[in-house]
SEPA-481166 format. One record per atom (N, C-alpha, C): atom name; chain; y, x, z. Coordinates in nm, 2 decimals. Last residue first. Layout:
% SEPA-481166
CA; A; Y; X; Z
...
This chain:
% SEPA-481166
N; A; -1.11; 0.34; -2.03
CA; A; -1.25; 0.39; -1.99
C; A; -1.35; 0.29; -1.96
N; A; -0.88; 0.20; -2.03
CA; A; -0.96; 0.21; -2.16
C; A; -1.10; 0.26; -2.14
N; A; -0.78; 0.23; -1.80
CA; A; -0.81; 0.11; -1.83
C; A; -0.91; 0.11; -1.96
N; A; -0.68; 0.49; -1.81
CA; A; -0.79; 0.46; -1.72
C; A; -0.84; 0.33; -1.74
N; A; -0.46; 0.46; -1.99
CA; A; -0.59; 0.55; -2.02
C; A; -0.70; 0.51; -1.93
N; A; -0.29; 0.31; -1.84
CA; A; -0.35; 0.25; -1.97
C; A; -0.47; 0.33; -2.01
N; A; -0.23; 0.48; -1.63
CA; A; -0.29; 0.35; -1.61
C; A; -0.36; 0.29; -1.73
N; A; -0.12; 0.69; -1.78
CA; A; -0.23; 0.71; -1.70
C; A; -0.31; 0.58; -1.67
N; A; 0.12; 0.55; -1.87
CA; A; 0.02; 0.61; -1.96
C; A; -0.11; 0.63; -1.90
N; A; 0.24; 0.48; -1.62
CA; A; 0.20; 0.38; -1.72
C; A; 0.10; 0.43; -1.82
N; A; 0.30; 0.74; -1.51
CA; A; 0.21; 0.65; -1.45
C; A; 0.15; 0.53; -1.54
N; A; 0.47; 0.83; -1.71
CA; A; 0.33; 0.91; -1.69
C; A; 0.25; 0.81; -1.61
N; A; 0.68; 0.66; -1.67
CA; A; 0.61; 0.66; -1.81
C; A; 0.47; 0.73; -1.79
N; A; 0.76; 0.72; -1.40
CA; A; 0.72; 0.58; -1.45
C; A; 0.64; 0.58; -1.58
N; A; 0.85; 0.98; -1.45
CA; A; 0.73; 0.95; -1.36
C; A; 0.67; 0.81; -1.39
N; A; 1.07; 0.94; -1.60
CA; A; 0.95; 1.01; -1.66
C; A; 0.83; 0.98; -1.58
N; A; 1.22; 0.80; -1.41
CA; A; 1.19; 0.73; -1.53
C; A; 1.07; 0.80; -1.60
N; A; 1.25; 1.00; -1.21
CA; A; 1.18; 0.87; -1.18
C; A; 1.14; 0.79; -1.30
N; A; 1.39; 1.18; -1.35
CA; A; 1.26; 1.22; -1.31
C; A; 1.18; 1.09; -1.27
N; A; 1.63; 1.05; -1.38
CA; A; 1.56; 1.08; -1.50
C; A; 1.41; 1.12; -1.46
N; A; 1.71; 1.05; -1.11
CA; A; 1.69; 0.92; -1.17
C; A; 1.61; 0.95; -1.31
N; A; 1.75; 1.31; -1.05
CA; A; 1.63; 1.24; -0.99
C; A; 1.61; 1.11; -1.05
N; A; 1.98; 1.35; -1.20
CA; A; 1.85; 1.42; -1.24
C; A; 1.73; 1.35; -1.18
N; A; 2.15; 1.19; -1.07
CA; A; 2.12; 1.15; -1.21
C; A; 1.99; 1.22; -1.25
N; A; 2.17; 1.33; -0.83
CA; A; 2.12; 1.19; -0.83
C; A; 2.08; 1.15; -0.97
N; A; 2.29; 1.56; -0.93
CA; A; 2.15; 1.57; -0.87
C; A; 2.09; 1.43; -0.87
N; A; 2.54; 1.45; -1.00
CA; A; 2.45; 1.49; -1.10
C; A; 2.31; 1.51; -1.05
N; A; 2.63; 1.39; -0.74
CA; A; 2.62; 1.29; -0.83
C; A; 2.51; 1.33; -0.95
N; A; 2.67; 1.66; -0.64
CA; A; 2.56; 1.56; -0.58
C; A; 2.53; 1.45; -0.67
N; A; 2.88; 1.72; -0.81
CA; A; 2.76; 1.80; -0.81
C; A; 2.64; 1.72; -0.75
N; A; 3.08; 1.53; -0.73
CA; A; 3.03; 1.53; -0.86
C; A; 2.89; 1.61; -0.88
N; A; 3.19; 1.37; -0.49
CA; A; 3.10; 1.50; -0.50
C; A; 3.02; 1.49; -0.63
N; A; 3.32; 1.14; -0.41
CA; A; 3.39; 1.24; -0.51
C; A; 3.31; 1.36; -0.53
N; A; 3.22; 0.95; -0.26
CA; A; 3.28; 1.07; -0.19
C; A; 3.34; 1.17; -0.28
N; A; 3.14; 0.78; -0.45
CA; A; 3.24; 0.73; -0.36
C; A; 3.30; 0.84; -0.29
N; A; 2.95; 0.94; -0.58
CA; A; 3.06; 0.88; -0.65
C; A; 3.17; 0.84; -0.57
N; A; 2.76; 0.96; -0.37
CA; A; 2.83; 1.08; -0.42
C; A; 2.96; 1.05; -0.50
N; A; 2.67; 0.70; -0.35
CA; A; 2.74; 0.76; -0.24
C; A; 2.82; 0.88; -0.28
N; A; 2.57; 0.66; -0.61
CA; A; 2.67; 0.58; -0.56
C; A; 2.74; 0.64; -0.44
N; A; 2.36; 0.86; -0.60
CA; A; 2.47; 0.87; -0.71
C; A; 2.58; 0.78; -0.66
N; A; 2.20; 0.78; -0.39
CA; A; 2.27; 0.92; -0.40
C; A; 2.38; 0.92; -0.49
N; A; 2.11; 0.53; -0.48
CA; A; 2.20; 0.54; -0.37
C; A; 2.27; 0.68; -0.34
N; A; 1.96; 0.62; -0.71
CA; A; 2.08; 0.53; -0.72
C; A; 2.17; 0.54; -0.60
N; A; 1.76; 0.77; -0.58
CA; A; 1.86; 0.83; -0.68
C; A; 1.98; 0.75; -0.70
N; A; 1.63; 0.56; -0.45
CA; A; 1.70; 0.67; -0.38
C; A; 1.80; 0.74; -0.46
N; A; 1.53; 0.41; -0.66
CA; A; 1.63; 0.35; -0.57
C; A; 1.70; 0.46; -0.49
N; A; 1.36; 0.60; -0.78
CA; A; 1.47; 0.53; -0.86
C; A; 1.58; 0.48; -0.77
N; A; 1.18; 0.65; -0.57
CA; A; 1.26; 0.75; -0.62
C; A; 1.38; 0.70; -0.70
N; A; 1.06; 0.39; -0.55
CA; A; 1.13; 0.45; -0.44
C; A; 1.23; 0.55; -0.49
N; A; 0.94; 0.39; -0.82
CA; A; 1.04; 0.28; -0.78
C; A; 1.12; 0.34; -0.66
N; A; 0.75; 0.60; -0.80
CA; A; 0.88; 0.61; -0.89
C; A; 0.99; 0.51; -0.86
N; A; 0.58; 0.49; -0.60
CA; A; 0.66; 0.61; -0.58
C; A; 0.78; 0.63; -0.67
N; A; 0.46; 0.25; -0.67
CA; A; 0.57; 0.25; -0.58
C; A; 0.65; 0.37; -0.56
N; A; 0.24; 0.32; -0.82
CA; A; 0.36; 0.27; -0.89
C; A; 0.48; 0.25; -0.80
N; A; 0.03; 0.38; -0.66
CA; A; 0.12; 0.49; -0.71
C; A; 0.24; 0.45; -0.78
N; A; -0.11; 0.14; -0.62
CA; A; -0.01; 0.18; -0.52
C; A; 0.08; 0.30; -0.57
N; A; -0.15; -0.01; -0.95
CA; A; -0.20; 0.07; -0.83
C; A; -0.08; 0.10; -0.73
N; A; -0.25; -0.21; -1.22
CA; A; -0.15; -0.16; -1.13
C; A; -0.21; -0.10; -1.00
N; A; -0.36; -0.19; -1.53
CA; A; -0.41; -0.18; -1.39
C; A; -0.30; -0.13; -1.30
N; A; -0.27; -0.38; -1.79
CA; A; -0.22; -0.27; -1.71
C; A; -0.27; -0.27; -1.58
N; A; -0.40; -0.49; -2.11
CA; A; -0.38; -0.52; -1.96
C; A; -0.35; -0.38; -1.90
N; A; -0.24; -0.50; -2.42
CA; A; -0.35; -0.45; -2.33
C; A; -0.30; -0.48; -2.18
N; A; -0.03; -0.54; -2.59
CA; A; -0.15; -0.63; -2.61
C; A; -0.28; -0.58; -2.52
N; A; 0.20; -0.41; -2.59
CA; A; 0.08; -0.34; -2.64
C; A; -0.05; -0.42; -2.65
N; A; 0.37; -0.61; -2.49
CA; A; 0.41; -0.54; -2.63
C; A; 0.28; -0.47; -2.68
N; A; 0.25; -0.69; -2.26
CA; A; 0.28; -0.79; -2.37
C; A; 0.30; -0.72; -2.50
N; A; 0.23; -0.45; -2.11
CA; A; 0.11; -0.52; -2.15
C; A; 0.13; -0.62; -2.26
N; A; 0.52; -0.38; -2.09
CA; A; 0.42; -0.30; -2.16
C; A; 0.29; -0.38; -2.20
N; A; 0.63; -0.57; -1.92
CA; A; 0.67; -0.58; -2.06
C; A; 0.56; -0.50; -2.15
């Protein structure tokens, strides 16, 4: 979506798998904690989810900047 909106190409690299893996892991933690009734663990899963989204944004900005060079 970013390349279409920004009108720029985005160079993909293997580092994009990191935030995707963390996003899925945090979702599994949140679901498991919710089923077990462990609200503290569920909050940690939510925090990891936020970190994954921020990591994605950093990776995207870095990829756009490296493409501009």
